[in-house]
DOZAMAR-521071 format. One line per field, with one value per residue (C-alpha): residue number from 0; residue in three letters; chain; x, y, z. Coordinates in steps of 0.1 Angstrom, whole numbers, m for minus. Layout:
N
num: c(NUM  ...) $
residu: c(Ala  ...) $
chaine: c(A  ...) $
xx: c(X  ...) $
yy: c(Y  ...) $
zz: c(Z  ...) $
END
This chain:
96
num: c(0  1  2  3  4  5  6  7  8  9  10  11  12  13  14  15  16  17  18  19  20  21  22  23  24  25  26  27  28  29  30  31  32  33  34  35  36  37  38  39  40  41  42  43  44  45  46  47  48  49  50  51  52  53  54  55  56  57  58  59  60  61  62  63  64  65  66  67  68  69  70  71  72  73  74  75  76  77  78  79  80  81  82  83  84  85  86  87  88  89  90  91  92  93  94  95) $
residu: c(Unk  Unk  Unk  Unk  Unk  Unk  Unk  Unk  Unk  Unk  Unk  Unk  Unk  Unk  Unk  Unk  Unk  Unk  Unk  Unk  Unk  Unk  Unk  Unk  Unk  Unk  Unk  Unk  Unk  Unk  Unk  Unk  Unk  Unk  Unk  Unk  Unk  Unk  Unk  Unk  Unk  Unk  Unk  Unk  Unk  Unk  Unk  Unk  Unk  Unk  Unk  Unk  Unk  Unk  Unk  Unk  Unk  Unk  Unk  Unk  Unk  Unk  Unk  Unk  Unk  Unk  Unk  Unk  Unk  Unk  Unk  Unk  Unk  Unk  Unk  Unk  Unk  Unk  Unk  Unk  Unk  Unk  Unk  Unk  Unk  Unk  Unk  Unk  Unk  Unk  Unk  Unk  Unk  Unk  Unk  Unk) $
chaine: c(A  A  A  A  A  A  A  A  A  A  A  A  A  A  A  A  A  A  A  A  A  A  A  A  A  A  A  A  A  A  A  A  A  A  A  A  A  A  A  A  A  A  A  A  A  A  A  A  A  A  A  A  A  A  A  A  A  A  A  A  A  A  A  A  A  A  A  A  A  A  A  A  A  A  A  A  A  A  A  A  A  A  A  A  A  A  A  A  A  A  A  A  A  A  A  A) $
xx: c(m220  m207  m206  m226  m249  m257  m289  m293  m326  m319  m340  m324  m294  m268  m254  m250  m245  m208  m199  m222  m205  m171  m182  m197  m166  m143  m163  m166  m130  m120  m137  m122  m154  m165  m193  m213  m232  m264  m279  m314  m322  m359  m363  m342  m347  m313  m280  m279  m279  m250  m229  m235  m225  m193  m186  m186  m151  m137  m159  m158  m182  m209  m240  m267  m304  m325  m363  m377  m406  m409  m420  m413  m388  m403  m402  m366  m356  m374  m356  m322  m328  m339  m308  m284  m258  m250  m254  m263  m283  m282  m305  m293  m311  m296  m293  m267) $
yy: c(1359  1394  1410  1441  1451  1488  1494  1529  1537  1565  1587  1617  1618  1626  1655  1633  1597  1595  1614  1592  1560  1574  1582  1547  1531  1552  1545  1507  1503  1517  1488  1461  1443  1427  1448  1456  1488  1482  1512  1508  1534  1541  1552  1584  1609  1625  1607  1589  1555  1564  1577  1545  1524  1544  1542  1504  1506  1522  1506  1469  1463  1484  1466  1483  1475  1496  1498  1504  1525  1545  1522  1543  1542  1513  1491  1501  1492  1459  1452  1460  1439  1410  1413  1417  1391  1406  1392  1428  1451  1488  1512  1548  1576  1584  1621  1614) $
zz: c(70  79  113  104  76  72  52  38  19  m5  m28  m46  m23  m49  m28  3  m5  m12  19  39  25  33  69  74  60  82  114  108  98  132  150  127  119  86  72  42  32  14  m4  m16  m43  m43  m80  m76  m103  m99  m104  m70  m86  m110  m81  m62  m91  m95  m58  m60  m76  m45  m18  m23  6  m11  m23  m43  m48  m71  m71  m105  m91  m59  m31  0  28  46  15  9  44  40  8  23  54  33  11  40  53  86  121  132  109  113  95  86  67  34  42  69) $
END
């Protein structure tokens, strides 16, 4: 069980997602807590999912869920929360 799970629903956020992951990592590393970042891709039509997959090599606490069809932000949040392992769950928008 982790201290914090950050759930981020994303759709077509290729321009923002890596910067957001970097910012989340920086902020949570400052408080020295065990955390995970769960990005839920809601069937993006840009390269958001590919960027996330590539980012996993650098950010070992990044977990990715991918919806095969667009289900909406609420469903993405639900999926991320269900998948999380944190004692505390934080929801952030994918556009930062």
